KELOKOL-46058 format. One record per residue (C-alpha): residue number from 0; x, z, y. Coordinates in nm, 3 decimals, decimal comma, padded with zeros to 5 digits, always signed. Example, Ala and Ser with C-alpha at 12.3 -4.5 7.8 and 13.67 -1.06 7.14 Angstrom:
BEGIN
    nr         u         w         v
     0   +01,230   +00,780   -00,450
     1   +01,367   +00,714   -00,106
//
This chain:
BEGIN
    nr         u         w         v
     0   +10,068   +10,264   +11,030
     1   +10,110   +10,191   +10,685
     2   +09,784   +10,115   +10,435
     3   +09,795   +10,233   +10,067
     4   +09,621   +09,917   +09,962
     5   +09,626   +10,052   +09,606
     6   +09,376   +10,375   +09,752
     7   +09,163   +10,143   +09,937
     8   +09,083   +09,896   +09,640
     9   +09,015   +10,248   +09,460
    10   +08,774   +10,353   +09,705
    11   +08,592   +10,034   +09,684
    12   +08,572   +09,988   +09,334
    13   +08,524   +10,358   +09,222
    14   +08,141   +10,404   +09,368
    15   +08,064   +10,062   +09,168
    16   +08,183   +10,190   +08,796
    17   +07,978   +10,349   +08,513
    18   +08,312   +10,450   +08,382
    19   +08,537   +10,606   +08,661
    20   +08,784   +10,756   +08,393
    21   +08,870   +10,385   +08,273
    22   +08,957   +10,255   +08,627
    23   +09,323   +10,164   +08,702
    24   +09,447   +10,034   +09,067
    25   +09,813   +09,921   +09,065
    26   +10,036   +09,762   +09,296
    27   +10,181   +09,465   +09,052
    28   +10,441   +09,362   +09,295
    29   +10,511   +09,326   +09,694
    30   +10,764   +09,205   +09,900
    31   +10,792   +09,096   +10,253
    32   +10,486   +08,893   +10,298
    33   +10,230   +08,959   +09,987
    34   +10,088   +09,195   +09,743
    35   +09,932   +09,182   +09,425
    36   +09,702   +09,442   +09,335
    37   +09,587   +09,433   +08,946
    38   +09,223   +09,626   +08,899
    39   +09,149   +09,705   +08,531
    40   +08,769   +09,830   +08,471
    41   +08,608   +09,920   +08,117
    42   +08,449   +09,622   +07,982
    43   +08,109   +09,738   +08,061
    44   +08,193   +09,788   +08,428
    45   +08,347   +09,414   +08,466
    46   +07,999   +09,225   +08,587
    47   +07,967   +09,526   +08,833
    48   +08,243   +09,504   +09,036
    49   +08,266   +09,086   +09,017
    50   +07,907   +09,077   +09,119
    51   +07,661   +08,779   +09,091
    52   +07,861   +08,487   +09,180
    53   +08,156   +08,687   +09,267
    54   +07,984   +08,842   +09,544
    55   +08,093   +09,211   +09,502
    56   +08,508   +09,082   +09,421
    57   +08,499   +08,860   +09,763
    58   +08,357   +09,140   +09,958
    59   +08,660   +09,364   +09,850
    60   +08,906   +09,119   +09,877
    61   +08,751   +09,028   +10,231
    62   +08,807   +09,388   +10,339
    63   +09,160   +09,418   +10,159
    64   +09,275   +09,089   +10,352
    65   +09,163   +09,243   +10,713
    66   +09,338   +09,542   +10,642
    67   +09,672   +09,360   +10,499
    68   +09,618   +09,100   +10,816
    69   +09,726   +09,378   +11,017
    70   +10,046   +09,416   +10,875
    71   +10,101   +09,071   +10,863
    72   +10,083   +09,034   +10,502
    73   +09,862   +08,876   +10,233
    74   +09,681   +09,033   +09,945
    75   +09,581   +08,915   +09,577
    76   +09,354   +09,117   +09,382
    77   +09,302   +09,033   +09,003
    78   +09,016   +09,183   +08,847
    79   +09,015   +09,212   +08,484
    80   +08,874   +09,413   +08,157
    81   +09,092   +09,634   +07,948
    82   +08,944   +09,452   +07,622
//
């Protein structure tokens, strides 16, 4: 069963942001072994998504890595703001 990684990351990040209208999750690249996901948020939400010491970002990555590894893939998630 294929996992929609964009939706997975979107579902994880949406509850964290104050400005969900500014949230963009896009699959940047994909090949046989790896996937790159770009997450863009409002500047005000960047700290909320990354978390203190990067703990929230690492938790999002850990969940995504687990889903990707079941399909034999590696996933890279880049988190940035629009500004």
